[in-house]
N, C-alpha and C positions, 0 to 999 in steps of 0.2 A: 770547119770543125763540126762534127756530128754530136750534138749534146745528148741525143737519145742513146748513142753508143757509150758515151761516158757514163750515163746513168745506169745502163745495163751492167757495165763493168763494176761500178761502185756498189750497186745493190744486187750483186750476183746471187747471194743466198736467198734474197727475196724472190728473184726471178725463178730460181730452181724450185722453191716450194710452191710458188704460184701455179705451177703446172698441176699440182695436186688440188689446189682450190678450184681450178677450172674443171676438174674431173667430178666435182661435187656440186658446184653452184653455177647457174647460168651466168656467163660473163666473169665467173670467178668470184662473185660478190653477192651479198644479200641486200644491198642497197645500191642502185645504179650510180649514185653520186660518188661512191667510193672507188670506182674504177677510173683509171686514167692511163693513157698509153705511155710507154710500151707495156707496163704492168705496175700496179701499186706495190709499194714496199710493205713489209710486214712488221708490225710494231711488237717489240718485246715487252716494253714497259713505258710508263709515262709518269712524270713528276713535275709539279710546278708548271712552268711554261714550256717544258721540253718533252719531246718524244724520242725514244731510243729504239732503233730498228734492230732486227736480228742480224744485220750486217755490221753492227757495232758503230752505227752512225747516229749522232745527236743532232736534232733539228729543233729550232724554235717553232712552236706550234701557234698558228693563227686561227686554226679551225676549232680547236679546244672542245672536242666532243660535240660537234654540231652546234657550237656556241653555248653549250649547256654549262661548261665548267668555268664560271666567271670568277671563282676563287682559285683556279688552277687545278691541275691534275693531282689526284691523291692528296688533297688537303689533309693535314695531320689530324685536325680536330674532327673533321667529318668522318675520316676513316676510323678514328677511335669510337665515335658514336655508332657507326655502322657495326663494328665488332661487338660493342656492348649490347645493342638491341638484338643483334642476331642470336645472341646467347639466350634470349628470352623466347625465341621461336621465329623462324624465318617467314613462313607462310602460314597464316592462320585461317583467313576467310571469315572472320567475325570482327565486329567493331573493336577498334583499338584506340588507346588514348592519344597516340601520335597523330592519328587522323583528325581528331578534334582540335588538337593544339595547332596543327599546321593550318587548318581552315580558319581558326581564329586569328592566327598571325597574318594570313592573306587578307582577311576582311579588315583587320586593323589598318593594313597598308592600302587596301582598295575597298573603301566602305560601300561603293556602288555594287559590289558583289554581295548582295543581301542574302542570297541563297546560292549554293554551289554543289557540285558533285565531282568527285575524283574519278578518273579513269586511268588508262596506262599509256596514252600517247596523245600528241596533238591531233593526229588523224581522227581518233575517236572523239576528242573534244569538239572538233569542228563538225563532225558528223552529227553528234547529239545536239549541238547548238542549233544547227539548221533544221533538224527534225523537230525540235521544240518550237522553233519559229513557225514552221508550217502548221503545227497543231494549234498554236496560240492564235494565229491570224486567220486560220481556216483558208489558207492560200497554198498554192503549189510551187510557185516559181522562186528560185534563189538566184540572186545576181552576185557575181564575183568579179575580180579584176583579171584582165588579160595578163597572162604570165604569172599570176599569183599562185603560190603553192600552199595548199592547206592540207597536205597529206594525201594519201592514196585512196580516200573514199570515193565512191563512184560518181556522185554529183560534182564534187569540187575538183576532180582531176581533169575536168573539161577545160580546154584552151590554156593549158599550162605552157605549151610550146607552140610557136607559129607554124603554119599560118593560122590566124585567129578567125574562127567562124562566127563567134558572138552570140549565136542562138542555137540551142540544141535541146529539144524536148522541154523540160521545165528548168533549164539553166541558161542564164544569160552571162556574157562576159563583157565588161566595159573597160575602156582605156583609162589608165591611171593619170591623174592630173590633167585630164581633158574633160572638163565638166560639160561643155556644150555637146560633145559627141556622146558622152555617157548618158545625158538626159534624153538625147534623141533616141537612144536604144531603149531606155527605161520607160519612157512615157506611153508607148503602145501597150505596155504590160502593167501599167500603174495600179490597176485593180486586181492584179494577180500576183504581184511581188510580195512574198512573205518577208524576205530579209535581204539586205545587202551585206556581204561579208568582205572585209578587207583588212590588210595589214597596214597599220599606220606608217610603218617603214617597211617597204618590200624587202624580203630576204632573197630567195632564189630569183625573184622577179626583177632584180636589178639594183638592190641596195639603195633605193630612192625613197626619200621622205615625202609624205603627202603634203601638198600645198594647202594652206589654210582655207583658201576660197573653195578648193575642191571638196575638202571635208565638210565645210559648212553647207555647200550645195547639196551634197549627198544626204547630210543630216536633215536638211529642209525638205528634200524629196520624201524621205521616210516619214517625217512628221505630217506632211500634207496629204500623204496617200496611205497612211495606215500600215506602213512597213516597219520592220525592226532594223536597227543598225547593229551589226556584230563586229567587234574588233578582235581579229585573230592576233593575239599577243603571245603566241607560242615562242617567238623570238624576242619581241620587244618588252614583254613583261619582266620587270626587275632588271632589264638590260641597261637602260639609260637613266633611270632613277629608281628609288626604292618604291616599287609599286607599278601601277599602270602608267603608260605613256600619255594618257589622255589629258592630264593637267598641263602638259607642255604645249599641246595644240589647242586646248580649250574647247574641244568637241567631245561630248560624252556619249558613249554607245549605250545600247539597251542590254546587250549581253557581251561577255568576254570569254575568250578561250586562252588558256596559258599552258605552259609545259616547260621543258628544258631546264631552266635555272631553278625552278621551284622544286625539282626532284633531287638536287644535290648529286647529280650523276646517275640517277636511277630512272627507270621508265616511269613517266608520269604524264598526266594531262588533267586539266580541270576546266569546267565550264560553269558559268554562273552569271548572275546579274539581277535584274529587277525581280522582286519577290513575286509579283503577280504573274510574271511570265514563267518563272521556275516552278511555281506551284501547280502548273498544268500537269506536271509529273504525278502529282498526288491523285489525279483522277483515275490513274491505273490503266488507261487505254492507249498508252504510248510506251514503246520500248526505249528506255534510256539508261537502263542499268546494265548489268552484265559485266563480264571481265573477271576471270578468275583472280587476277592479280591486282584488281583495283583496291585502293587503300592499303597497299602492301606495307606492313609496319616498318620495314627497313627503309623503303622509299620515303614514307612519311617522316621518319626520324631524320633521314639524311636531308630532306627538304627543310625541315624545321631548324636543324643546326645551320644549314646554309643561310637561311634568312636571318637567324640570330647573329651570325657573323657579318653578313652583308650589310646589315643596318648600321654597322659601325664605320663603314667605309665611305669615302668621299667620291661620288660618281664623277665629279668634275675632273678628277685626275685622269680616268681612262677616256672620258669624252674628249678632253683636250689632246690626249695622245693621238686619238683618231683624227682630230682636226689638223694637228701638226703633220701627221703622216700624209694626209691628202694634199695639204699645201705644198709639201716637199715633192711629192710624186708629180704634181701638176707642173712644178718648176723643172722637172727632169724631162718632160716630154714636149715635143714641138707641136705646132698647130697642124702640121700635115702628118702626124704620127698615126692618125686614125685610132686613137685611144681615148676613151672617156673615163674619167675618175668620178665615182659617185660614192655616196655614203652619208652617214649621219652619226654624230656622237662617236662612240667607240668602234663603229662598223665602217668598213671600207670595201669597195669593189672596183675592179677595173674591167673595161669592156673593149674588146678588139674588133675592128670592123674593116671590111674590104672597101666600103664607101661610107663616108660620113655626111653625104648629101642629105639635107632635110632632117638631120638628127637633132633632137632636143634632149639634153641630159636630164631634164626633169620629167620627161614623158617616155617611160621605158618602152612603150609600144613602137616608138620611132627607131629604137636601136636594137631591141631584142630580135627583130626580124632580119638583121644584117650582120650576124656574127662572123668573125674570122676564126673558126674553130681551130684551124691548124696553128695559127699564131698563139692562140690562147693555150693550147696544149704545150707548145714549145716553151712559152713563158713559165708555165707551171714547173716544168722540168728544170729550167734555168734557176728559178727561185729555190728549188730543192737543192740543186748543186751549189747554190750560194748560202745554204744553211737554213732556209725558212720554208715551212709547209703552209701553203695557202689554199683557200677554197674560193671560187669565183674570182680568182686572181687577187684575193684580199683576205679578209677575215675580221676578227674582233680582238680588241685588247681586253685583257682581264687584269684583276688585281694581283696576279702572279707575275705579270710581265714587268721586268726591271728596266731601269734607265739604260743599262747596257744592252738589254734585249732590244729596246727601241732603236738604239744606235745601229745595232747589227741588222735589224729589219730594214732600216733606212738604207744602209749600205747595200743590202741584198737587192732592194728595188733599183737603186741606181746602177749597180753592176749588171743586173738582168736586163734592164731597159737599154743600157748601152750595148750589151751583147746582141739584143734583138734588133736594134737599129743598124748595127754593123753587119748583120747577116750571119 
């Protein structure tokens, strides 16, 4: 049975119109992650936990707008607020009260963000945070995680995909959850490292949570050598609890970056942290502003409404759904399946490999280098045909996902994994 042919037939309208996309955009998309073979379907609308394609097909969504829509697609109260604020002026380019209110709400949830600035993406937020770190420490080197994705800015797009080179100009990459190797890489540059930036739970880098000993060791290196620690919480901010993830791990960074959830479905980024670091901006000899659409009033209001609603929800609910999903998937796969299940809280990912020799599911550098891309692509199509859209063969639960959604997602995984093992 050729599942790609079934997909082509079922999503024929999307396939036809995708030809026009390819005539306008390289690969037919404006973000590489949105392409998958044979072609991505085209969405007509989205609501709650569902997306609806131009082919008339309804899918349960696990991607949820790059993990941004934690309250679901087109949440009624957020949409109403967007419409109300839009009538006051869509793009103004001057201070607005929603900017102040959202910043105050974020600082209430994350008091360690003593000063902050908004921008329009996680990419910008990480770029500015590392730039501030260099200025504050008067050092040039930034260290990041192998496979870690911090957006498309020049420095941090180094070593996103294997093979990992680990050293390039003023950027280092270190393996996640491998403190000994990480310190071996860092120590020759200990007097030059301005900051280490990492995701407390890797997103595109494997869906793996940092081990406490690793975080403590990185924090200790920074403290002993005058470097700053940056938590890129573009994904983790307000994802696993209301606020930063740092209290879960007990390791506090100097600077934070956030995005996605805090924008309520609109383009947003924020960077901030210790007052004395952020005040370096006030000296005026560093460029950290800019962005025509920074502090966009509609984005600020959408984010404010999102946090207002989100504070009333119990994060244990979606985190337990993620744990239950991973437990069940693990029971579906055999030891020789060459599949690793990873994740944390509401986030889940699957990894397919041609060989699982020397693979450690807590150390993504050991398995990101051995992907079975063909099986991963086939599994994605199987999941779609079974009614669920995934990313990284998984995704995140939101407060819009129902108990029925969970049962259907579980069934889709079981059916897809059975189909995959049966060839």
